[in-house]
N, C-alpha and C positions, 0 to 999 in steps of 0.2 A: 325214173332213176334206175341206173344199172350198176350192179356191184359184181366185181370179179374177185373170187375167193380161192386162193390156192390151198391145197391140202384139205379139201372139203369133205372127205369121206368119213371122218371121225373127229372126236374131240372138239377143240375150239372151232375149227373150220366148219364142221357140221352144225354145231350149235349156232354159230354166227349166221350161216346160210338160212337156217330155220327162222331166226329172229327177224332178219331182213325180209324174208318172204312173208312173214305174218304182218309186216307193215307195208306190204304191197310193192316191194322192190323186185324188179327182174334180176336174174342172176346168171353169171357164168361161173361154173364150178369146175375145179380141176382136181385131178388125183391120178395115182398110178394103178389103182385097183379097179379095173373096168366094171366088174359085176357090182361091187359096192357103190361105185359112182352112179351107175344106172338106178340102183335102188334109192339112193338119196335124191336123184333127179325126179323120180316118179313121186316120191313123198312130197317134195317141194311143189311140184306141179298141182298137187291136190289142194294147195293153198291158193290157187288161182293166179299164179305168176308165170311168166315165161322163163324157162330154164334151158341154158345150153351147157352141156357137159363136154369137157375136153380131157381125154385120157392120154397122159404123156408123163415122161420122167423129167422133172424140173431140172435135174442135174445135166441133161443133155441139150446143149444149145440148139442143135438142129431140130430136135423135137419141139422145143419151146417156140422157135421161129415158125415151124410148120403149123403148130396148133393155133397160134395167134393169127397167122395169115389166113387160117380157115374160118375165122369168125365172120359171119355175114355182115355186110356193110351196115345194115340197120342196127347191129349190136356192137358197132365199133365205138360208139359214144359212151365210153366207160366213165362213170362218175366217181366210183370209189374202187380202189385196189387194196385188198387186204392180203398182205404178204404173210401168210400164216404157215405155209409148208416149212417144216423144220423137224429136227430130231436130235437125240443124243444116242451115241452108240459106244458102249463100253464105259467103264469107270476104273481107271488104273493110273498108276504113276507115269510120269513122262518116260521114264527109263524102261517101263514094261509095256508101253502103249502098243496097240495093234494099228499098224499103218493103214490097213483097210478101213478100220473104224474112223481114223482121222480123216481119210479122204472122203468117206461117206458124209461126215459132218460138214467139212469145208465145202464140198460140192453142193450139198443141199442148202445149208444155212446161209452161206455167203454167195457162192456163185449162182445158185438157183434163184435167190432173191434178186441178184443183179440182172440175170437174164430176163426175168419177167418184167422188172422195172424198166429195163432198156427198151423193151417192146411197147410197153403201155404209156410210159411218161411222155413220149413225143405226141401221142394222140391227145393227151391232156393239154400239152403245151399248145397244140394246134387249136384246141377248142377254148383255151384260156380259162379252164376251170378243171377241178378235180381234187381228189383227196387220196393220198397214199397212207395206209396204216400198216406199220411194220410191227409184227409180233416179236418182241425181244424176250428178255428174261432177267430175273434178278442176277443170273449168271453173267449178264452183260454189264452189271454194276459192281460185282464182287467176284473174287476167285476163291474156290474152295478146293480142299484136298481131292486129288484124283479127277478133278473136273477140267484140268488144264486146257485141252483142245476145244472141248465144248464151250467153256467160258471164253476162250479166244474168239470163237465164231460169233458168240453173242455180243462180245465187246465190239466186233466188227459191225454187227447190225446197229449197235448204238452209234458208232461213228458214221456209218452210212446214213442213218436217219438224220443226223445233224447236217451232214453234207447235202442230202437231198433238200432239206429245209432251206438252206442257203441258195442252192442252185435253182430251185423252182420258185423262190420268192418273187422274182420279177414277173412270173407268169400267173400269179394268183392261185397257185396250187397249194393246198394244205398238206402238211406232212406230220404224222404223229407216230410215236412208238409207245407200245403198251408192254410193260415188263412185269409178268406175273412171278410170284413165288411158287410154292409147291401146289400143284394142281393135278388132280387125279384124272388122267386120261390114259391113252396107250403109251405115254411117254416112257414110263419106267419099264414096261414090258419090252418096248423096242430097245431101250438102253441095255437091258439085261438079256438081249437076244432071245426073247420069248419065254424067259423064266418067270411065270406068273406069280409063283409063291414068293420069290425074291422081290418082285415088284410090289406086291401087297404090303410088305414090311416097311416100305418107304413111307407109307401113309398111316401106319398103325398108331393109335393113341391120340389122334387129334383130327379135327375136321379140316381137310385141305380145301382149296378152291375147287370149283367145278367149272366145266366148260361154259356153262350158262352164265356164271359170274363174269367171265371175260367177254362173252358175247354181248352182254348188257353194257359193258364198259366200251366196247368197240362201237356199238350202236349209239351210245351217248356222245362219244367224241365226234362221230360222223354227222350228228344232227345238231351241232351247235350253230348259232347264227353265222352268217357269211363272214362277219368281221372277227370271229373268234377262232383261233387255232390252238388246240391242245398240243404242245410240243412233245411232252412225254408224261407218262404216268407209271408209278410203281404200285402194284396191287398185291397184297399179301394176305394169307389167312391170319385171323386174329392171333392164332397160336404160334406164329412165326414172325420174328423181328428182323432177322437177317438170313442170309443163305444157310447159315449153320446153327442159328439159335432158335430152337423150338421148345415148346412146353408140351409134354405128352403125359397122358394119364397113366 
């Protein structure tokens, strides 16, 4: 079995790659940070699986096409695609929003997901099997103050997940979305443009989800019997009920 995971250099992507590797799955991992990608590759190979790393920017269609075209023929039989690469950039009202932040989120969270899916889905259609797992967010189910464009991109992922499910139904391909609440990764550091102190405050006073929590959920959905498809899941910390309702100590 072969799994392609985007954004595998940290957080959910890295934890997911590690879990699949521990269960003997071969991997294709992608990311923009070459050095970190190679470190992850080497760690995964120590678990005894075959690992191909592809370093490219998911926002650039020509790079996506070139990377997928470079995959050796013996690794083109991709069984599972985990569309994990995504980010938030900035947190401001619509009237004060930074257009560069908007474009970064739209290009990564929506267009990047589409670019990869467009390259991999036909391979699955040809082999009449496969599973696409899209990492969404509670922000794709609700909208919160100052989250406007990020929430819009994750609502797009929610809609695309439903559209993929319908379009790929005749070909026997599974499609799942997993929508986490607050999870402590590099997410907030990226959102706040590297301000680690500000990022830490997001998770103060309660236990957020961990990347391993989501990795376990991804693995569970991917290993259901052939006749079972998990369409979507929302997974939250116990201390969080909605996007904006949390209990903190």
